[in-house]
KOLZA-489239 format. One line per field, with one value per residue (C-alpha): x, y, z. Coordinates in steps of 0.2 Angstrom, whole numbers, m for minus. Example, Ala and Ser with C-alpha at 12.3 -4.5 7.8 and 13.67 -1.06 7.14 Angstrom:
2
px <- (62 | 68)
py <- (m22 | m5)
pz <- (39 | 36)
//
This chain:
461
px <- (11 | 22 | 12 | 23 | 19 | 9 | m7 | m14 | m28 | m17 | m3 | m15 | m21 | m4 | 2 | m13 | m10 | 8 | 4 | m8 | 4 | 19 | 10 | 10 | m9 | m14 | m30 | m45 | m37 | m50 | m45 | m48 | m63 | m61 | m62 | m50 | m37 | m40 | m36 | m20 | m14 | m11 | m26 | m38 | m47 | m65 | m67 | m50 | m54 | m71 | m62 | m49 | m62 | m71 | m54 | m50 | m68 | m65 | m48 | m56 | m70 | m57 | m48 | m64 | m68 | m51 | m53 | m40 | m52 | m70 | m83 | m98 | m112 | m108 | m91 | m81 | m68 | m56 | m42 | m49 | m45 | m39 | m32 | m33 | m20 | m14 | m8 | 3 | 22 | 28 | 39 | 24 | 16 | m3 | m7 | m2 | m2 | m19 | m18 | m18 | m35 | m41 | m45 | m63 | m59 | m45 | m39 | m22 | m17 | m11 | m26 | m42 | m60 | m58 | m77 | m80 | m70 | m80 | m83 | m96 | m87 | m71 | m79 | m87 | m70 | m62 | m74 | m72 | m54 | m53 | m65 | m55 | m38 | m27 | m19 | m2 | m8 | m6 | 12 | 27 | 25 | 34 | 44 | 37 | 19 | 5 | 4 | m14 | m12 | 3 | m7 | m21 | m10 | m1 | m18 | m24 | m9 | m7 | m25 | m26 | m9 | 0 | 13 | 22 | 21 | 23 | 18 | 36 | 42 | 31 | 35 | 21 | 26 | 18 | 16 | 26 | 39 | 42 | 45 | 57 | 67 | 70 | 75 | 86 | 96 | 97 | 104 | 117 | 123 | 124 | 136 | 124 | 130 | 116 | 97 | 92 | 75 | 63 | 65 | 48 | 42 | 40 | 54 | 51 | 57 | 73 | 76 | 74 | 86 | 98 | 96 | 102 | 118 | 113 | 115 | 100 | 105 | 91 | 86 | 82 | 65 | 57 | 40 | 38 | 42 | 57 | 72 | 79 | 92 | 103 | 104 | 118 | 129 | 127 | 142 | 138 | 119 | 113 | 95 | 81 | 65 | 50 | 31 | 30 | 11 | 7 | 20 | 19 | 14 | 14 | 3 | 9 | 13 | 31 | 30 | 32 | 49 | 56 | 48 | 58 | 73 | 74 | 72 | 86 | 97 | 93 | 97 | 114 | 120 | 114 | 104 | 86 | 70 | 60 | 42 | 31 | 13 | 5 | m12 | m12 | m30 | m37 | m36 | m50 | m46 | m39 | m31 | m25 | m6 | 1 | 15 | 33 | 37 | 29 | 43 | 56 | 52 | 71 | 76 | 60 | 55 | 36 | 29 | 11 | 0 | m18 | m16 | m24 | m37 | m43 | m35 | m17 | m22 | m22 | m3 | m4 | 8 | 19 | 34 | 36 | 55 | 68 | 72 | 89 | 82 | 68 | 78 | 87 | 71 | 61 | 74 | 75 | 55 | 54 | 65 | 57 | 39 | 25 | 6 | m3 | m7 | m26 | m25 | m16 | m29 | m43 | m36 | m33 | m52 | m57 | m47 | m52 | m71 | m71 | m75 | m59 | m63 | m81 | m74 | m61 | m73 | m85 | m72 | m65 | m83 | m84 | m67 | m69 | m86 | m76 | m62 | m75 | m84 | m67 | m62 | m79 | m79 | m62 | m66 | m81 | m74 | m56 | m55 | m36 | m31 | m25 | m29 | m17 | m12 | m30 | m30 | m27 | m25 | m32 | m26 | m24 | m12 | m19 | m7 | m5 | 2 | 20 | 25 | 8 | 9 | 13 | 0 | m13 | m9 | m11 | m28 | m33 | m29 | m40 | m54 | m51 | m44 | m29 | m20 | m2 | 8 | 20 | 36 | 38 | 39 | 54 | 71 | 85 | 94 | 79 | 73 | 60 | 43 | 30 | 18 | 4 | m8 | m8 | m27 | m31 | m49 | m51 | m48 | m65 | m80 | m95 | m103 | m87 | m83 | m95 | m88 | m70 | m73 | m81 | m67 | m54 | m63 | m63 | m45 | m39 | m33)
py <- (m177 | m189 | m201 | m206 | m220 | m236 | m228 | m221 | m210 | m202 | m199 | m191 | m179 | m174 | m172 | m161 | m151 | m148 | m144 | m129 | m124 | m123 | m114 | m127 | m127 | m109 | m102 | m105 | m120 | m133 | m151 | m166 | m176 | m190 | m203 | m194 | m192 | m210 | m215 | m204 | m213 | m229 | m241 | m243 | m259 | m254 | m262 | m254 | m238 | m237 | m240 | m227 | m214 | m217 | m214 | m198 | m191 | m195 | m186 | m171 | m170 | m170 | m156 | m146 | m148 | m142 | m126 | m131 | m134 | m128 | m139 | m131 | m140 | m137 | m130 | m145 | m145 | m130 | m124 | m112 | m93 | m93 | m108 | m110 | m98 | m111 | m121 | m108 | m110 | m101 | m89 | m81 | m67 | m70 | m52 | m42 | m23 | m16 | m14 | 4 | 11 | 9 | 27 | 31 | 41 | 40 | 54 | 47 | 50 | 37 | 26 | 30 | 27 | 8 | 6 | 12 | m1 | m6 | m24 | m28 | m21 | m28 | m45 | m44 | m39 | m54 | m66 | m60 | m60 | m78 | m84 | m77 | m80 | m92 | m107 | m100 | m85 | m97 | m100 | m90 | m77 | m61 | m53 | m36 | m42 | m47 | m40 | m37 | m26 | m17 | m13 | m6 | 4 | 12 | 18 | 24 | 34 | 42 | 48 | 53 | 58 | 63 | 49 | 43 | 24 | 9 | m8 | m15 | 0 | m4 | m16 | m21 | m20 | m25 | m7 | 8 | 3 | m13 | m2 | 10 | m5 | m12 | 4 | 8 | m8 | m6 | 12 | 7 | m7 | 6 | 17 | 29 | 35 | 46 | 50 | 67 | 69 | 83 | 91 | 83 | 66 | 48 | 41 | 24 | 30 | 37 | 20 | 10 | 21 | 20 | 1 | 0 | 9 | 26 | 42 | 53 | 72 | 83 | 97 | 115 | 122 | 140 | 147 | 140 | 122 | 111 | 121 | 110 | 122 | 115 | 98 | 106 | 107 | 89 | 81 | 63 | 64 | 53 | 54 | 64 | 57 | 69 | 71 | 84 | 85 | 85 | 87 | 75 | 80 | 100 | 98 | 110 | 107 | 110 | 126 | 125 | 133 | 121 | 106 | 111 | 114 | 97 | 89 | 100 | 95 | 76 | 79 | 89 | 77 | 60 | 58 | 53 | 60 | 47 | 53 | 47 | 51 | 44 | 53 | 61 | 56 | 67 | 86 | 97 | 115 | 123 | 113 | 95 | 94 | 81 | 69 | 76 | 61 | 68 | 81 | 68 | 49 | 45 | 55 | 53 | 36 | 37 | 27 | 25 | 15 | 9 | 11 | 28 | 26 | 9 | 0 | m3 | m21 | m25 | m22 | m15 | m2 | 0 | 9 | 17 | 16 | 22 | 9 | 5 | 1 | m11 | m27 | m23 | m19 | m33 | m46 | m40 | m39 | m57 | m62 | m52 | m55 | m46 | m46 | m62 | m65 | m66 | m49 | m41 | m48 | m42 | m25 | m25 | m29 | m16 | m3 | m8 | m9 | 9 | 4 | 12 | 28 | 28 | 24 | 37 | 51 | 45 | 46 | 63 | 70 | 62 | 68 | 85 | 87 | 81 | 93 | 107 | 102 | 101 | 119 | 127 | 118 | 124 | 142 | 142 | 134 | 141 | 155 | 158 | 141 | 141 | 125 | 122 | 108 | 106 | 108 | 90 | 74 | 65 | 75 | 93 | 102 | 113 | 126 | 127 | 141 | 139 | 126 | 118 | 103 | 91 | 97 | 97 | 79 | 74 | 83 | 73 | 57 | 61 | 64 | 47 | 54 | 47 | 61 | 66 | 81 | 88 | 85 | 66 | 70 | 81 | 74 | 75 | 89 | 99 | 115 | 112 | 113 | 125 | 117 | 108 | 93 | 82 | 77 | 62 | 67 | 52 | 39 | 38 | 29 | 40 | 35 | 39 | 55 | 67 | 60 | 62 | 79 | 84 | 76 | 86 | 102 | 99 | 95 | 112 | 126)
pz <- (81 | 91 | 103 | 118 | 130 | 128 | 133 | 116 | 123 | 136 | 123 | 111 | 124 | 129 | 111 | 107 | 123 | 118 | 100 | 106 | 120 | 108 | 95 | 82 | 82 | 82 | 90 | 78 | 69 | 64 | 69 | 58 | 62 | 75 | 60 | 49 | 64 | 68 | 50 | 51 | 66 | 56 | 53 | 39 | 46 | 50 | 67 | 73 | 65 | 74 | 91 | 86 | 82 | 98 | 107 | 98 | 101 | 119 | 119 | 110 | 124 | 138 | 130 | 127 | 145 | 150 | 139 | 126 | 112 | 108 | 99 | 90 | 79 | 61 | 64 | 70 | 84 | 85 | 95 | 108 | 108 | 126 | 135 | 154 | 161 | 173 | 159 | 152 | 153 | 169 | 160 | 151 | 161 | 164 | 161 | 146 | 143 | 136 | 117 | 111 | 108 | 90 | 83 | 80 | 65 | 52 | 42 | 39 | 21 | 9 | 5 | m5 | 2 | 2 | 5 | m13 | m21 | m37 | m32 | m44 | m59 | m54 | m52 | m69 | m76 | m67 | m74 | m92 | m91 | m84 | m97 | m111 | m104 | m114 | m105 | m106 | m95 | m80 | m84 | m79 | m93 | m99 | m85 | m90 | m87 | m97 | m114 | m113 | m98 | m105 | m121 | m111 | m100 | m115 | m122 | m106 | m100 | m117 | m116 | m97 | m92 | m108 | m106 | m122 | m119 | m130 | m122 | m124 | m113 | m99 | m84 | m72 | m54 | m37 | m30 | m32 | m19 | m29 | m45 | m36 | m28 | m46 | m53 | m38 | m41 | m59 | m58 | m45 | m56 | m70 | m60 | m52 | m35 | m29 | m32 | m26 | m17 | m13 | 5 | 10 | 6 | 11 | 22 | 14 | m3 | 3 | 13 | m3 | m12 | 2 | 3 | m15 | m10 | m17 | m9 | m6 | m7 | m2 | m14 | m7 | m7 | m8 | m10 | m27 | m22 | m25 | m32 | m46 | m51 | m37 | m47 | m56 | m40 | m36 | m45 | m41 | m44 | m58 | m55 | m46 | m38 | m39 | m37 | m50 | m54 | m35 | m22 | m8 | 5 | 3 | m12 | m25 | m44 | m50 | m60 | m79 | m79 | m66 | m76 | m91 | m80 | m73 | m90 | m97 | m82 | m86 | m105 | m101 | m88 | m94 | m79 | m76 | m68 | m58 | m59 | m45 | m52 | m37 | m38 | m56 | m60 | m46 | m51 | m46 | m50 | m66 | m81 | m79 | m76 | m88 | m84 | m84 | m94 | m110 | m111 | m114 | m113 | m114 | m99 | m88 | m80 | m76 | m61 | m59 | m47 | m44 | m25 | m25 | m39 | m34 | m19 | m12 | m9 | m28 | m28 | m46 | m52 | m68 | m74 | m92 | m95 | m108 | m120 | m112 | m95 | m100 | m100 | m83 | m74 | m81 | m77 | m59 | m58 | m63 | m49 | m35 | m39 | m48 | m48 | m52 | m70 | m67 | m58 | m72 | m85 | m74 | m73 | m93 | m94 | m82 | m92 | m109 | m104 | m98 | m80 | m74 | m81 | m74 | m57 | m57 | m63 | m49 | m36 | m42 | m39 | m22 | m16 | m23 | m13 | 2 | m1 | m3 | 14 | 23 | 16 | 21 | 38 | 43 | 37 | 48 | 63 | 63 | 50 | 54 | 48 | 31 | 20 | 6 | m7 | m12 | m31 | m33 | m24 | m9 | 5 | 12 | 23 | 37 | 44 | 63 | 74 | 76 | 89 | 91 | 80 | 94 | 106 | 92 | 88 | 106 | 106 | 90 | 99 | 114 | 101 | 94 | 78 | 68 | 58 | 54 | 56 | 43 | 53 | 49 | 31 | 32 | 26 | 39 | 31 | 25 | 35 | 47 | 40 | 46 | 59 | 51 | 49 | 33 | 32 | 21 | 17 | 5 | 18 | 27 | 20 | 16 | 32 | 42 | 34 | 44 | 61 | 55 | 49 | 66 | 76 | 66 | 69 | 88 | 86 | 78 | 90)
//
């Protein structure tokens, strides 16, 4: 702070006022003690320091009285949450628009039940990992990620998802979007001009590809899902992004003949399949659908994540790459951020100890029960509503009468329910999807799930 004038106390009061008013001292900021601030003002002699400390304490008291600061025993002096409106700059409005209401219930897809994160097991894994970590683990390290994690992932992916993975082919990323960003840049530098996408999916993924200078032609669809035969008609297409095991958001698995056909296209054209296996661990009915990558590890790039199985806040994901892509992706990964080494070591311990398998099994049972409750409740309350995409994953699609998606979403908002329609997932050139809701039944906690389900039933036509 710059103290102006010859009167130190008045200058200090005004400097503090200006720091709060201008935002340099944000609401809730804890101020130094009067003695610490007095020392910072430029004296170490005890008698003068005592006098300065009294002066600072007096200045604090004046600003507390004015409403700029708050003082609480044991908590120190902090910047007040609300300053006196009379002291706000004249160009700021004294009243603001009310904040939009927070939904009472959340069925938006994209996240697991965060309340079920295995905190105790994760803490044990973190402690064991940090205790055993070598000193070099806290340096810059391998741009592909910690060898301990890549080794654990190679074993797990081979066993659980049928992925042919060697540790040196794995690059650890800070989330799926981070991995896709690295891949898109490498593909563009290698001369790829376009990456085909499914007719329905996350807009974010198409934006990432477009941001790297890649076109995103949209594949057609029919009653069996994405029509990969159309890839042969896309002359400039060097890759395709797919959710083969569980299409997002419609929910079906790519049929076996089309799985083989897309790999055949990649072999014949020299292209790549980018496989987004976003929720591959959660299959409830029938045989498990293995990763597409197992059909040809040199033509399929596997992208996996812990965002659905554990928590998106961990920022842990991985790519399993053909040999000729590893160096390029790893080099860009090291330049654009990756998960911290301690987090990687903890996850490696979590995988190796069996805690991850136990957690996934427990959540699979929990989500299956919720899925069954959702299907039964909808059948009883609105028997004409078809529920689809339920063999796997963390969401279901509820069909709505034609033309009712918007009105149903407005009804949901009135019931305090956050839920999404199918329309936002449509690619610009894809045919309009049928009216429907995308219901993320994994998102609520166990205590919040009954209320969310009830709100959904009251929302349905």
